[in-house]
Wavefront OBJ file of the C-alpha trace (Angstrom):
o trace
v 12.032 -16.590 -1.918
v 12.482 -12.876 -2.352
v 11.620 -9.663 -0.562
v 9.603 -6.866 -2.142
v 12.745 -5.247 -3.545
v 13.928 -8.519 -5.134
v 16.599 -9.400 -2.572
v 16.838 -13.116 -1.823
v 15.190 -14.069 1.480
v 16.901 -16.423 3.918
v 15.819 -17.780 7.275
v 17.542 -15.785 10.018
v 17.408 -12.470 8.141
v 16.342 -9.462 10.193
v 13.281 -8.044 8.447
v 10.661 -5.312 8.544
v 7.159 -6.415 7.482
v 5.292 -3.582 5.800
v 1.600 -3.728 4.942
v 0.459 -4.423 1.379
v 0.284 -0.759 0.360
v 3.556 0.256 2.004
v 2.012 2.726 4.447
v 2.902 1.141 7.791
v 5.182 -1.340 9.519
v 3.379 -4.451 10.781
v 6.270 -6.222 12.504
v 10.026 -6.177 12.983
v 11.961 -9.348 13.669
v 13.752 -12.341 12.195
v 12.537 -14.507 9.324
v 11.914 -18.114 10.396
v 10.267 -21.194 8.900
v 10.344 -19.840 5.326
v 10.052 -22.508 2.629
v 11.345 -22.060 -0.942
v 8.908 -21.878 -3.825
v 6.571 -19.053 -2.878
v 6.966 -15.366 -2.019
v 3.455 -15.044 -0.522
v 2.342 -16.167 2.957
v 5.628 -17.960 3.300
v 7.433 -17.876 6.621
v 6.976 -16.428 10.055
v 8.441 -13.457 11.881
v 10.047 -13.976 15.266
v 9.212 -10.501 16.537
v 11.733 -8.368 18.370
v 10.348 -6.389 21.246
v 12.251 -4.320 23.724
v 9.882 -1.939 25.497
v 12.710 -0.348 27.471
v 14.957 0.347 24.495
v 16.460 3.804 24.212
v 16.578 5.663 20.918
v 19.242 7.811 19.306
v 16.912 9.941 17.219
v 19.629 10.584 14.645
v 19.405 6.853 13.862
v 15.598 6.726 13.562
v 12.968 7.455 10.921
v 9.328 8.375 11.411
v 7.015 5.714 9.928
v 5.511 8.282 7.528
v 8.984 9.039 6.169
v 9.738 5.339 5.709
v 6.483 4.947 3.773
v 7.431 7.920 1.579
v 10.845 6.413 0.823
v 9.233 3.097 -0.080
v 6.839 4.855 -2.449
v 9.645 6.875 -4.078
v 11.527 3.632 -4.772
v 8.423 1.887 -6.117
v 8.347 -0.530 -3.186
v 4.895 0.483 -1.948
v 3.179 -2.125 -4.153
v 3.429 -5.896 -4.035
v 5.094 -7.519 -7.047
v 2.922 -9.624 -9.364
v 2.348 -13.187 -8.198
v 4.223 -16.095 -9.699
l 1 2 3 4 5 6 7 8 9 10 11 12 13 14 15 16 17 18 19 20 21 22 23 24 25 26 27 28 29 30 31 32 33 34 35 36 37 38 39 40 41 42 43 44 45 46 47 48 49 50 51 52 53 54 55 56 57 58 59 60 61 62 63 64 65 66 67 68 69 70 71 72 73 74 75 76 77 78 79 80 81 82
């Protein structure tokens, strides 16, 4: 099991789920129930939500900027299936 950038995926990892073309974030949370043997439709995200959370803007990125960084690194496209 691997993430889009090739890093090995493990249950309990904190993850950001981006859409297939790398233009938006779909969910943020922890990886759960992932089963080895497939990188597609494998696992669930225990979403993290904190509507009252404060933000230090120096620690944040706009979603458009994240998408641009993903594209620059070639991570805006899904890898070929196995």
